[in-house]
C-alpha positions as CSV (number, residue, x, y, z in Angstrom):
1,M,-2.1,35.6,6.2
2,A,-4.9,33.1,5.7
3,D,-5.1,29.3,6.4
4,L,-4.2,26.7,4.4
5,A,-7.2,24.6,5.4
6,T,-10.4,24.7,6.8
7,L,-12.0,24.0,10.0
8,A,-13.9,21.1,8.1
9,Q,-11.6,20.0,5.9
10,V,-9.3,19.5,9.6
11,K,-12.4,17.6,10.9
12,Q,-12.6,15.6,7.6
13,G,-9.0,14.7,7.5
14,L,-8.6,14.0,11.4
15,R,-12.0,12.2,11.6
16,I,-13.7,14.4,14.1
17,D,-17.1,14.2,14.4
18,V,-18.7,18.1,12.5
19,T,-21.1,18.2,14.7
20,N,-18.7,18.4,18.2
21,T,-17.9,21.5,18.3
22,D,-15.9,21.2,21.9
23,D,-12.5,21.9,20.5
24,D,-13.1,24.2,17.6
25,A,-11.2,27.2,18.9
26,L,-8.1,25.0,19.5
27,L,-8.2,23.4,16.1
28,N,-8.7,27.2,14.6
29,L,-5.3,28.0,17.0
30,L,-3.9,24.6,15.4
31,I,-4.3,25.4,11.9
32,K,-3.4,29.0,12.2
33,A,-0.1,27.7,13.6
34,A,0.3,25.3,10.9
35,S,-0.1,27.6,8.7
36,E,2.2,30.0,9.5
37,R,5.2,27.3,10.4
38,I,4.1,26.0,6.6
39,V,4.8,29.4,4.9
40,G,7.8,29.7,7.0
41,Y,9.1,26.6,5.6
42,I,8.3,27.3,2.2
43,K,9.2,31.1,2.2
44,T,6.9,32.1,-0.7
45,E,3.6,32.9,-1.3
46,I,0.8,30.1,-1.5
47,P,-0.7,30.1,-4.4
48,D,-5.0,30.8,-4.3
49,P,-6.9,28.5,-4.4
50,V,-3.9,26.7,-2.1
51,P,-2.3,23.6,-3.5
52,N,-4.2,20.2,-2.2
53,A,-0.3,19.0,-1.1
54,V,-0.4,22.4,0.9
55,A,-3.8,21.8,2.5
56,V,-3.3,18.0,3.2
57,A,0.5,19.0,4.7
58,T,-1.5,21.5,6.9
59,I,-4.3,18.6,8.3
60,I,-1.1,16.8,9.2
61,L,0.4,19.2,10.9
62,V,-2.2,20.1,12.6
63,G,-3.4,16.3,13.7
64,Y,0.2,16.0,14.8
65,L,-0.4,19.0,17.1
66,Y,-3.4,18.4,18.7
67,Q,-2.6,14.6,19.4
68,N,0.8,15.6,21.0
69,T,-0.1,19.0,22.7
70,E,2.8,18.7,25.5
71,S,5.5,16.5,23.8
72,D,7.0,15.3,21.1
73,P,7.1,11.3,21.8
74,D,7.6,10.0,18.4
75,K,10.5,12.5,17.8
76,A,9.1,13.0,14.8
77,F,11.0,16.3,14.1
78,D,13.8,18.4,15.3
79,L,13.9,21.8,16.6
80,G,13.0,24.1,14.0
81,T,12.0,21.1,11.2
82,L,8.4,19.7,10.3
83,P,7.3,15.9,10.7
84,Y,8.6,14.1,7.8
85,P,5.3,13.6,6.0
86,V,4.7,17.3,5.8
87,T,8.5,18.2,4.6
88,S,7.5,15.4,1.6
89,L,4.0,17.1,0.8
90,I,5.5,20.6,0.5
91,Y,9.3,20.4,-0.4
92,H,8.7,21.3,-4.0
93,L,7.2,24.2,-2.7
94,R,10.1,25.9,-1.3
95,D,11.8,28.3,-2.4
96,P,15.4,27.0,-2.2
97,A,17.0,30.4,-3.3
98,L,15.5,31.5,0.5
99,A,16.1,28.2,2.0
């Protein structure tokens, strides 16, 4: 499965200095995890090129996971769900027949 956002997009979206590569391995792992979770939520193929809403949702989810690596301090989502801002961006793409 392809990543739904690039490392450069994530760094720009999260305002991380592109010359700082200290967290690149972690960010790449989070991009893969977020991409898998979003595809699992939508339950259908993501068109190519990746829609802007999907890329932005991926960046938001990566940012959330990056800032809160060990917990969910804001109780932003329940087990098995995505944070509301992520869901609001991609809900229209979800296949209701497979939900």
